[in-house]
N, C-alpha and C positions, 0 to 999 in steps of 0.2 A: 974154256972157262974153268976155273977152280971151283969144284963142287963143294968144297969145305967152306963153312960159314963160321966166323968166330963165335965162341961160346956166348958172349954177351949178345950178340945179334940173334943167335938161336933162341935165347930166352925171350928177347923182344918179339921175335917172329911168333913164338907160341902165345904171347900176350895179344898180339894184334889179329891173329888168325881168326879167332872166334868173332871178333868185332867186325872184321871185313866180311866174313860169311853172313853175318846177320845183316850188314848193310846191303850185300848183294841180294839176299832173299827179300828184303824190304823192296828193293828196286823191282825185282821180278813181280812181286805181288801187286805193286802199283801198276805195272805194265798190264798184268792180267786183268786187274779191275778196270782199267781204261778200255781194254779190248772188249771186255764183256759188257760194258755200258754203251758201247757204240751201237746205235740203232740201225745202222746200215746192214742190209742183208738179212737173211733168215736166221732164226735161232741156231739152226744146224750149222750155218756158215760161220756164225760167231763162235760156236763151240769148236769148230775145226781150226779156226784162227787161234783160239786160246790153247788148244791142244798142241798145235805146231809151235807156238811161242814157248810153251813150257818144255817141250821136247828139245828145242834149240838151246834154251837157257840152261837146262839140265846138263847138256853136253859141255857148255861153257863152265858151269859150276864144277863139274868133275875135273875138267882140265886144270882149273885154278886151285882147287881145294882138296881133291881126294888123295893125292899122293903125299901125305903129311910125314915127311922124313927130313932129317937134317940135310941129307945130300941133295934134296930137291928144293930146299927152302928159297934159295936165291932165284931159281927159275920161277917158282910160284909167285914170289914177290914181284918179279918182272911182269908176269901175266896179270897179276892184280893191279899193278900200276897201269899197264896198257888198257885195262878194263875201267880205269878211272875210279878204282876202289881205294887205293893207297894214296892218301893225301900227302901234300908236301911236308906237312907237320909230322905225320907218321913216318915218312921216309927219312926225315931228319933225325929220328931216334937211332938210326943204324949208323954203323962205322962208314967212313968215307969209301973204303974198299967195296963194301956191300952196296952202297948207293950207286957207285959207278957201274957195277955189274947189273944192278936192277934197272938203271936207266938205259943201259945198252940193250938189255933184253926187251924192255918196253918199247924201244924205238924200232924193233924189227918189224 
């Protein structure tokens, strides 16, 4: 896969990156809130469940968001698409070439 992303797509990526990060963090916080409200099990068991959830989601967050470089933008977009963070409308902002690569990565 060509690691280069057109300049216009790189600019769009920089615009949506923060928005998608916020969307993912909101999703995680909703999961944590639901897990902590669950009354099944002891408080310690619920705490361990929340801890495990945050640990897992932090790995996913790092995988999708931490390597913010032009050379990794298409890969990150593909990961974000697979995570159902990047909407059809947002994907439509990118060039056809980038969309094809993003969808290919997301389908892996």
